N, C-alpha and C positions, 0 to 999 in steps of 0.2 A: 359321370353324373348324367342322368337322363334329362330330357328336355322338360319333363314335368317337374323335376326338382328345382330347375332354374327359373320357373315362371310362377313364383309364389305370390307375386304382387297382385293387387286388385285390378280387374279388367272391367271396363265399362261395357254397357249393353251394345253401344255402337261398334266398339272394337270387336266384340264377339260376333255380331252379325256380319261385319265385313270379312272377318277371317272365315266364317262359316260358308260364305259364298265361294271363296277361293277353294276351300276344302271340298266343296261339292263338285267343283270342276275336276279335282284330283280323283274323287271317288268314281266318277264316270269314265276314268281312264280304263281302256279295255285290256291293255297289256303293259308290262313293265317297260318295253321299249318306248312307249309314248311319253314316259317321264322326261326324255330328252327334249321334247317339245314344250314341256311345262316347267323347264328349269327356272324361268323367271318367277313363276308363282312360288316355287319352293324357296327361292332366295327372298322374296318379299315376306313370306310367312316366317322365315327364319329370324327376321328382325322385327316381326310384329309382336304386339302384346296379346298373348293367348291365355285362355284358361287351361286348367290341368288336362282336361279331355282333349282339347284341340292340340296342345303341345305333344301329347302322346301319339295322337293320330298323325301329326306332321312327322314325328320321328319314324313312324312305321312307313310312311310314303318315301321318306329319304332312304330307308333301308331297302324298299322295293326298287328304287332307282339304282342302288348299288348292286342289287341282285341281278339286274339286267346287264351289268358290265361283265363281259365274258373274260376280262383279264383278272377278275377276282375269283378266288377259289370258293366255291359254294359252301364247302364244309366249314369255313371260317365264319360264315354268315348264319349258320343254322342255329347256334346257341343264342346269339343276340336276338334273332327273330322269335325264338321260343320264349326267351326271358321277357321280351317286350309284350308278347301275347299274354303271358301269365300276369305281368304287372297290370295290364289293362283289365284283365279279368278280376284281379284282386281289388282294384280300385273302382270296379264297376263302371267302366267307360265302354259301352258296347260298340260304338263306332270306331274307337281306337283299337279295340280288340279285333274287329272285322278287318281293319286295315293291316294289322299285324299278321292275321291269318293269311291275307292275300300275299304279303311279303314272304311268309313261311311257305305258302304253296309254291311260289316261284322258285325258291331255294330247293325245295323238295323235288320239284320237277327237273331242275338242272342236275340233281343227284340221282335221278331216275327212281325216286321213291314215289311211284305213281299212285299207289293206294293211299299213302299219307297225303299226297297233294290233293286227291279227290276228297278226302275227309276234311282237309282244311277248307276247301271251297264250300263243302256242304255246311260246315259250321259258320262260315262267313255269311252264307245265304240265310241261315237261321237267325243270325244277329240282325241282318238288314230287315228281315221280315218282322222281328220284334220292334224295330224302330219305324215300322210302317213306310218302308222304301221299296215298293214293288219293282220299280225299274232296276234297282241294284240287285234284287233277288233274281230277276230274269238274267241279268248280266252275269252273276255268279254261275247260273245254270249253263249259260252259253260258254263260260270260261272252261268248261270241261273239254271243249274242243282241243285246246292246246295240250292238255294232258294226254288225250287220245292220240294226237299227232305225235307227241314225244314217245308214246308207247308203241308206235307203228301200227295202231289199230285203224288202218286206212279205210277198210270197207265199213267198219262200224262207225267211223267218223262221218263218212258220206251219208250213211243212213240217218244218223243223229241230226246232221245239218238239214237233211230233207224234211225230217219231222218238225223241227222248229220253224223252218221257213214256210211250212204249210199253214202256220198261224201268224201271219204278218201283223195283225192288229195288236198283238202283245209286244211287238218288237219296236224299239226306237231305231232311228236311222243308223247310229253307230253299230248297234248289235246286229241289225239286218246286214249291213255291209261286212261285219266280221264273220257272220255265218256263211255268206257267199264266198268270202276269202278262204275259209277253212274247207268248204266244199270243193273249191278249186284246187287247194293243196292236196286233198285226198285223191282227186282225179289225177293230179300230176304224178304222185308216187305210185298209184295203181297203174298208170300208163308205163312208168319205168319198169314195174314188175311184170307187166303183161307180156306173155310170150307170143301171142297171136298179133300179127301186124294190123289186121282189120280192127280187132278189139282195142289195140293201143291207139289207133287213129281216132276212133270214136271218143276215147277218153281224152286225147289231146285236144280235140275240137271242143269238148265240154269244158275242159280246163281253161282254154283260151277265151271262150265266150264268157265264162264266169269272171275271169280276170278283167276283161274289158268292162263288164258290168260293174265290178267293184270300183274301177277307176272312175267310171261315169257317175255312180252314186256318191262316191267320196267327194268329187268336185262339186256336185249339186248341193251337198249339205255342208261344204266347207270343212271336211274332216281331213286336216293336213296330215296327221300321222298315218291315217289309212291310205291317203293318196300316195304318200311316200312309199308305203309298203306295196301298194298296187303297182306302181311304176317299177319297183325292184322285182316283183314277181313276174310282171310282163316281160321285163328284160331277160329273166332266166328262162321263161317258157319259150319265148321266140328264139333265144339262143339254142335251147335244147332241140327245138323244132327246125333248126338250121335256117331261120329267117334273120340273116345277119343285119340287113338294113333296118328292119323293124326294131331289132334289139338295140342297135346303136341310137336310134331315134328315142326310144324310151329311156336309155341311159342319159342321153343329152338332156331330156326333160327333167329327169331326177336331179342331176347335178345343177341344172340352171336354177331350180327352185329351192333345193335343200342343201346345196353345197357338196363338198368332198369329204368332210370330216364327220363320219357317222358309222353306225354299225353296219350299214349297207355296203361300205367300200370293199371289203373282201369279196362279197358276192359280185360286185360289178367287175372286179378284176377277173373272176372266173367267167362272167358273161363276155368280157372282151376276148378272152382266150377261145371260148366256144364260137364266137362270131368269126374270129380269125380262122379257126378250123373249118367253119362252114364256107368261108370265102375260098380257102385253099382247096377244099373238096370240089368246089365248082370250077376251079381253075384246072385246065387240062394239063398244064405243065407240072410234071412230078416234082421239080425242084422247089415249087412254091409251098409244098406241103411240109417240107422238112423243118423250117423255122417254127411253124405253128405247132408241129408235133413235139419238138424239143421244149417249147415254152410250156405246153400242157404237161409234159413229164416233169419239168422243173417245178411247176406249181404244185403237183401232187407230192413231190419229194419235200417241199417246204411246209406241207400241212403237218402239224404235230399236235399232240395232246388229244384229249377225247371229250372236249366240251360238246354241248349239243349242236352248236353252230358249225364247229370244225368237222364233226362227224357227218353232218348233212353235206357240207361242202365236198368232203372227200368221196362220199358215196356218188354224188353227181359227177365228180371228176373221173372216178374210176369207170363209171358207166360210159362217159365220153371216150376214155382211152380204149375201152373194149370195142365201142362202135367204130371209131376211126382206125383203130389198129387192124380190125378185120378188113376194112375197105382198102387201106393203103399198104397192106402187106406187112405190118409190124405185128406178126402173130405172137412172137415171144413176149413182147411187152403187153399185148392184149391178154395173153394167158396169165401173166403175172398179176395184171390188174384184176382178173377174175378171181385168182387165188386170194388176193388181199381183200376183195369185196366179200368173198365167202367167209374169210376169217373175221371180218368186221361184223357180218351178220351173225356168226356164231357167238361172238362176244356179246353182241346186243341181245341175242336170245338168252344167253346165260344171265345177263342182268335182268331181263324181263322175268326169267324163271325165278331168280332170287326175289324180285319184287313180288311175284305171285306167291312164292313160298311164305314171305312175311305176311301177306294178306291171309293165307290159309292158317298160319299160326295164330293170327289175331282171331280168326273165326273159331279155331279150336279152343282158344282161351276164353271165349265168350261164356260158356257154362260156368266155368270157375269164377269168372267175374260176377255173374249173376248170383252165385252162391254167396260170394263175399258181400255183395250188395244186400242180400237178405240178412246176413249176420249184422251188417251195419245198421239195417233198419231196426232189427231187434234190439241192438245196443242203443239205438236212438230212442226207442220207447222207454227203456230203463232210464236213460238220461233225462228224458222229458218228465218222468215221474219225480225224479230227483230234483229237477228244476222247479217243479210245482211246490214241493216241500220247501225248497230253498227260498222261493219267492215269498212264501208265507212268513218265514223267519225274517226275511228282509223287510217285509211290510211292518212287522212288529218293531223291528229296529228303527224303521223310518218314523213311526209314530213317536218313539222315544226321542229321536233326534229333533223332531218338530217341537216337542216340548222344551228341549234344551235350547233350540233356536229362539223360541219365544222369550225365554228367560234372558238369553244373551242379547236379544234385541232391546229388551227393556233396560238392561245394563248399559248397552251402547247409547241409548237415548239419554240416559242420565249422564253418562260421560260426555256426550256431545254438548249437553246443556252446560255442564261445568266448563268444558272447553271454550264454549262461546263466551261465558262470563270472563274466563281468564284472558281471552283475546281482547275483550273490551277493556279490561284493566290494563293490558299491555299497550293498547292503542292510547289510552289516557296517559299512562306513564311516559310513553314515547313522545306524545305531544308536549308534556311538561318538560321532558329532557331536552327536546328541540328548542323550546323557549329559553331554557337555561343556557343551552349552548350558544344561542344567538346573543343572549345577554353577555355571556363570557367573552365571545368574539368581539362584541362592541367594546367591552372593557379593555381587551387586549389591544384593539386599535387605538383607543384613547391613550392607553399606557405607552404604546409605541410612538404616537404623535407627541405625547408629553415628553418622552425621552428625547425625541428628535428636536423638539423646541428648546428643551433645556440644554442639550448639547450644542445646538446652533448658537443659542444665546451666550453660553459659556465661551465658545470659541471666538465669538465676535466681540465679547466684552473686552478682552485683552487688547487687540489692536485698536478698538474704538477708544478705550481708555488712554492708550498711548497717544493716539491722534489728538484727543482732547487736551492732554497735558501739553503736547507740542504746540497746539494752536494757542493755548493760554499763554505759554511762554513767548511765542511770537508776538501776541498782542501786547504783552507787558513790555517787551523790548521796543516795539513800535511806539508805545506811549512814552517811554524814556527818551527815545530818539526825538520825538516831537517836542518834549519839554526842553531838551538840550538845544534844539534849533530855535525855539521861542526865546530862550534865555541868551542865545548868542554865545554860549560858553562851551560849545561842543568841540572837543579836541579830536584830532585825527586818530589817535590810538583808541579813544573811546568809541569812535565811529566804526573802526575795524572790528573791535570786540563785539559791538552790537550786531554788525553784519554776520560775523561768524556764528553768533548764537541763533540768528534768524535762519541762516543756512542749515545749521544742524537741526533746528526745529522743523524746517521744510522737509529735510531728508527723513526725519522720524515720521512725519505725516505721510510722506510718500510710501515708506515701508509698510506702515499700518494699512494704508489703502490697498497696496498690492496684496498684502496678506488677506484682507477682506475679500478682494477680487478672486484670489485663489480659492478661498473657502466657498464662495458663491459658485465658481465653476465646478468644484468637486461636488457641491450639493446638487447642481444641475445634472451631474453625471448619474445620479440615482435614477433619473427618468429613463435611462436606456437610449436616449436620443441626443447624445452629446456631440454629435458631429453632423455637419451638413455635407460632408464629402460624399461623392457618388461611389457606389460599389465598383471595384475594378479588380482585374487579375494581377496579383503581385506575388513575389517570392517571399514566403514567410521566413524561410531560413536566412535569406539575405537581410531581412528586417531584424531578426534576432542578433545576427552578427553585428549589425550597425549599432544596436542598443548596447551590446556587450562592449564594443569599443568605447562608447561614452562612459560606461561604468568602470572600466578597467582601472583607471588611476585611483579613483576613490576607494575601490575595493582593496587595491594593493596597500593603500595607506592604513587600512584597518586589518590587514592580514587575512582577508577573506578570498578564497579561490572560487572562480566561476568556471564551470565545465559545460560545454555545449555538446550534446549528442544528437545529431540529426543528419539527414542526407544532404548532399550538396545543394539540391534544389527541392523546394516544397511549395508547389503552387496552390494558391487559394483565391477564390473570387469573393472579395469582401472589402473591409475598411482598413487599410494599412495604418492610417493615423490612429484610429481607435485601438488597434492591436498594440501599437507602440505605447499608448497611454495605459493599457492593461498591464503590459510588461513593467512599465515604470511603477505602477501601484504595487505590483508583486515584489519588485526590488525594494521599494520603500518599506513595505511591510516587513521584509526580512531585516533590513537595517534598523528599523525602529523597534522591532519586537523580538525577532529571533536572536539577534546579536546585540541587543540593547545594553546588556550588562557586562559584555566582554568583547574583546577583539579576537579575530581569528575564527575560522569556520569554513564551511564549504557549501556552495550552492551548485546543484546539478540541474540543468534544463534539458529534458529529453523530448524531442519532437519527432513524430512519425506519421505516415499516411495510413489511416484506417480504411475500413470498407466504405463508409459514408461520410467520414469527417477526418480532419487533422486532429490528432491527439497530442496535447502538450502536458508533460508532468514537470511541475516546478517543485524541487525537493531541496530542503535545507536540513542541516543537523544542529539547529539552534535550540532554543529553550522549549519549544513546543507550546501547546495550548492545553490548559486543564480541561478535563472532560465536562465540567459543569458549564464551560463557556462555549463549547463546540456548536451547540444548537443556535447561538445568537451571533456568531461571528459575521454573518452577512447582513445584520440589521444596521441601519444607519446610526452613527454616533455611539455605537456600542464599542467601548474600548476599556481596557484596564489601565490605560495611560492618560485618561482624561485629565486635562489641566497640566500635563507635563510635556509629552511629545506627540501623543496620538490624538487624532480627531475622530476616529471611529468611522471614517468614510472610505478608506482604501478598499477593503474587501467588499464592502457594500457596492461601491462603484464598479468593481470588477464583475460582480454578480449581475448588476443591471446592464452593463454593456454587453457581456457575453450572452446572457439569456434574453434580454429585451431587444437589443439591436441586432446581434448576430445569430439569434435563434439557436444558440448552442447550449452547453451544459457545463456546470461548475460543481465539483465535489472536493471536499477537504477531509483529510485524515491527519491526525496528530497524536503523538505520544509525548507526554511531558519529559523534558530533558533528553529526548531522542530526535526531535525534529518534526517537521511538518511536510506533507505532500499536498499540493493543490493541483488537481487535474482539470484541464480545459478540453472540451470537445467542440471544435469549430467546423460546421458543415462546409462542404466544398463550394456550395452556391451554384447558381444557374450556369455558369460558364465552365464547370468542372469537366 
């Protein structure tokens, strides 16, 4: 997926302007090697919000940086560069297309497709001219120098640089320095090719002077990448001219400012070897030359491949082997170096011839292309006439569509009016329904309150009636005792009988009051705040085992089995007393309802640690609950045993304590004649 496809979101004007400034810095990059100095800008833009044109242009500059990597095969970069250029052309992004052409030109140059590289530069210059960027147009014109140097057109390169340098007003400092650098490179290779020593000496002086001027101007204008290249070239020139001390000084300056990890490192290795050879040549002892000579031969043997940089490295290395071999008496190795150099030059000449042949083929194909263009123009005229007729037909169809649109708009307006009326009716009906729902909820609340009051009154009437009867009986016995005392005829047996009756009446009153107290406490349990005990960490499994021990004898008497399925320990931060009350309510519910009509049965209690809470399933195989009662089992005083055994407060209290106090959940499932399952979910609490 291309960068333009991943940047489809909206981009603000400020973000576009900020990215444009950074992209302009990349556009003014003179050669692909400079991308190493702008890696931070590439990284910033890679994470920035860009529009489609900027994203494509960034992708092109990233490809240009990859093209400068000599470890990558240029053939693998050719198709991506061409595809990117065609995409930018199709989407009409001229700046992105120009950047793609620059990346394509660098790949073509590495593949020695010099005519194609020059064509790519010319197209990029044309695009920059359309975008009114004259400085970049001049830069693309000056970029021909690298193609001419790659094609070994050294004399033509020198003349071209001289012509451009003759008009300094049109040149920016980076381009001026670049032209000086290429002029020096042309002088360097012309000096290597020069057979006459005097002519070579003049070329060496010119090369060295231009290199020093490049370094001076680069430092004056803060051009780091060109300063780096100038130091590298000065190291190579001084090493070739056998000025070992100057060579080492320039290498030291290069590594001090730009480090050791860069494209220049293989060249500096060669500079070091040439400086060692120069020192050995100045040393009168013959033994000092052998290590330098062997190191130079080993370096040449290690050069492999045929990239642009390695070819230049080997050419200079072979030139040094020839020179020092003749001086030091290694004539056989010098001859072999000459043969290898001639073979390299022949291969390069064949590549240049192939490139020239492709250029000539393109020239020969030009008439045919012109003829095809004429045919296309004629065909275009026919298509244009057809388009005129088609446009007339489309205009007629458009008029018809406009009439249909007018009718449809009128229909839509009528529908919208009806829709608005319907919405108004829906709002009115919704308001009426809301009022009805509120009235119904109020009635439900009053019904629930009435049920609770009736249930409470019913449950309290029985113990209150018993207490009143007992109190009346005690009063009557007291009156009889007083009459007997007043008459003086109270016998001992009569006194004992009266005291027994009073004692029984007091016990009856006490039982009634205890029953009333229990009802009040269970009623209080509905608030969910039945306990004042603090929350603490306790073992729920141990609490269940304790309760089971208390229930065991009563269950055995009724033939009911109780099974506990739980781990040895189950820690919970909560209210142990309240949990015990909940378990007691559940057990009472089973005894009073599930097994009310028969003895025998089974109760299974399963407890386990869940993700966020302890889960307890209380299961019985008793009578179950009818479906019509399931929705009301948690309501206070709702029971089918009212007036007999149940008060209707057991499950209501369980629900209030678990949900209100312990912030848990209670669910109930039941099938008549098959039993009931009550599931409790108790959160672990803060100390879990």
